[in-house]
C-alpha positions as YAML, in Angstrom:
chain: A
units: angstrom
residues:
- id: 1
  name: MET
  ca: [-34.26, -4.86, 30.67]
- id: 2
  name: GLY
  ca: [-32.13, -2.14, 32.19]
- id: 3
  name: GLU
  ca: [-30.97, 0.89, 30.28]
- id: 4
  name: LEU
  ca: [-27.34, -0.20, 30.48]
- id: 5
  name: LYS
  ca: [-28.16, -3.63, 29.04]
- id: 6
  name: LYS
  ca: [-30.10, -1.99, 26.21]
- id: 7
  name: LYS
  ca: [-27.13, 0.26, 25.46]
- id: 8
  name: ASN
  ca: [-24.75, -2.72, 25.47]
- id: 9
  name: LYS
  ca: [-27.01, -4.61, 23.06]
- id: 10
  name: LEU
  ca: [-27.26, -1.58, 20.79]
- id: 11
  name: ASP
  ca: [-23.47, -1.20, 20.90]
- id: 12
  name: LEU
  ca: [-23.09, -4.82, 19.81]
- id: 13
  name: ASP
  ca: [-25.59, -4.30, 17.00]
- id: 14
  name: TYR
  ca: [-23.72, -1.17, 15.93]
- id: 15
  name: ASN
  ca: [-20.41, -3.03, 15.85]
- id: 16
  name: ARG
  ca: [-21.99, -5.83, 13.82]
- id: 17
  name: CYS
  ca: [-23.23, -3.29, 11.29]
- id: 18
  name: CYS
  ca: [-19.76, -1.69, 11.17]
- id: 19
  name: GLN
  ca: [-18.22, -5.07, 10.38]
- id: 20
  name: PHE
  ca: [-20.76, -5.75, 7.63]
- id: 21
  name: LEU
  ca: [-20.26, -2.27, 6.21]
- id: 22
  name: ASN
  ca: [-16.48, -2.62, 6.16]
- id: 23
  name: THR
  ca: [-16.69, -6.07, 4.60]
- id: 24
  name: THR
  ca: [-19.02, -4.79, 1.88]
- id: 25
  name: ILE
  ca: [-16.63, -1.94, 1.07]
- id: 26
  name: ILE
  ca: [-13.69, -4.36, 0.89]
- id: 27
  name: VAL
  ca: [-15.64, -6.69, -1.42]
- id: 28
  name: LEU
  ca: [-16.56, -3.79, -3.70]
- id: 29
  name: ILE
  ca: [-12.98, -2.57, -3.94]
- id: 30
  name: THR
  ca: [-11.67, -6.10, -4.55]
- id: 31
  name: ILE
  ca: [-14.17, -6.80, -7.31]
- id: 32
  name: PHE
  ca: [-13.52, -3.45, -8.96]
- id: 33
  name: LEU
  ca: [-9.75, -3.91, -8.88]
- id: 34
  name: GLY
  ca: [-10.04, -7.49, -10.13]
- id: 35
  name: PHE
  ca: [-12.24, -6.40, -13.01]
- id: 36
  name: LEU
  ca: [-9.90, -3.53, -13.86]
- id: 37
  name: LEU
  ca: [-6.82, -5.76, -13.80]
- id: 38
  name: ALA
  ca: [-8.55, -8.41, -15.90]
- id: 39
  name: VAL
  ca: [-9.40, -5.85, -18.56]
- id: 40
  name: LEU
  ca: [-5.96, -4.21, -18.49]
- id: 41
  name: THR
  ca: [-4.11, -7.54, -18.82]
- id: 42
  name: ASN
  ca: [-6.49, -8.75, -21.56]
- id: 43
  name: GLN
  ca: [-7.77, -11.65, -19.48]
- id: 44
  name: ILE
  ca: [-11.21, -10.35, -20.45]
- id: 45
  name: GLN
  ca: [-11.15, -9.27, -24.05]
- id: 46
  name: VAL
  ca: [-13.45, -6.38, -24.73]
- id: 47
  name: GLY
  ca: [-13.88, -7.27, -28.43]
- id: 48
  name: LYS
  ca: [-15.45, -10.67, -27.75]
- id: 49
  name: ASN
  ca: [-19.05, -10.00, -26.86]
- id: 50
  name: MET
  ca: [-20.33, -13.02, -24.95]
- id: 51
  name: PRO
  ca: [-17.69, -13.36, -22.19]
- id: 52
  name: PHE
  ca: [-17.44, -9.60, -21.76]
- id: 53
  name: ILE
  ca: [-21.21, -9.17, -21.48]
- id: 54
  name: PHE
  ca: [-21.36, -11.99, -18.92]
- id: 55
  name: VAL
  ca: [-18.59, -10.44, -16.81]
- id: 56
  name: ILE
  ca: [-20.13, -6.97, -17.04]
- id: 57
  name: SER
  ca: [-23.57, -8.26, -16.03]
- id: 58
  name: LEU
  ca: [-22.06, -10.17, -13.11]
- id: 59
  name: PHE
  ca: [-20.10, -7.09, -12.07]
- id: 60
  name: ILE
  ca: [-23.20, -4.89, -12.22]
- id: 61
  name: ALA
  ca: [-25.25, -7.43, -10.24]
- id: 62
  name: VAL
  ca: [-22.65, -7.59, -7.47]
- id: 63
  name: LEU
  ca: [-22.36, -3.81, -7.52]
- id: 64
  name: ILE
  ca: [-26.12, -3.32, -7.11]
- id: 65
  name: ILE
  ca: [-26.35, -5.85, -4.29]
- id: 66
  name: SER
  ca: [-23.36, -4.34, -2.51]
- id: 67
  name: VAL
  ca: [-24.72, -0.79, -2.78]
- id: 68
  name: TYR
  ca: [-28.05, -2.02, -1.41]
- id: 69
  name: PHE
  ca: [-26.26, -3.54, 1.59]
- id: 70
  name: LEU
  ca: [-24.19, -0.38, 2.08]
- id: 71
  name: ILE
  ca: [-27.32, 1.76, 2.22]
- id: 72
  name: SER
  ca: [-29.10, -0.75, 4.45]
- id: 73
  name: PHE
  ca: [-26.26, -1.06, 6.96]
- id: 74
  name: TYR
  ca: [-25.66, 2.68, 7.02]
- id: 75
  name: SER
  ca: [-29.32, 3.47, 7.73]
- id: 76
  name: GLU
  ca: [-29.43, 0.77, 10.39]
- id: 77
  name: MET
  ca: [-26.36, 2.29, 12.04]
- id: 78
  name: LYS
  ca: [-28.02, 5.71, 12.06]
- id: 79
  name: ALA
  ca: [-31.13, 4.21, 13.67]
- id: 80
  name: ILE
  ca: [-29.01, 2.55, 16.36]
- id: 81
  name: ILE
  ca: [-27.29, 5.85, 17.13]
- id: 82
  name: ARG
  ca: [-30.68, 7.54, 17.53]
- id: 83
  name: LYS
  ca: [-31.83, 4.75, 19.88]
- id: 84
  name: ILE
  ca: [-28.67, 5.10, 21.97]
- id: 85
  name: ASP
  ca: [-29.19, 8.86, 22.19]
- id: 86
  name: LYS
  ca: [-32.75, 8.35, 23.48]
- id: 87
  name: LEU
  ca: [-31.59, 6.13, 26.34]
- id: 88
  name: LYS
  ca: [-31.30, 7.81, 29.71]
- id: 89
  name: ILE
  ca: [-28.02, 6.65, 31.14]
...
């Protein structure tokens, strides 16, 4: 495969990672704002243990998964940039 085709493929991979990264950030912000609004409007009552614990555990699980994807996509993007720099075009 030619160098230009490799660069084009790497550019497409980079753009795909950018889209995933942006989507993950949007999901994180949306979940955080939704949780904050639910607590502020008393939709989730902090005094009642069971529903609050369930929502907190769900929030933490989504947060951990999202942070994992953020780190993964960011490191993949860095690797793609290094590969593009190594190409001789």
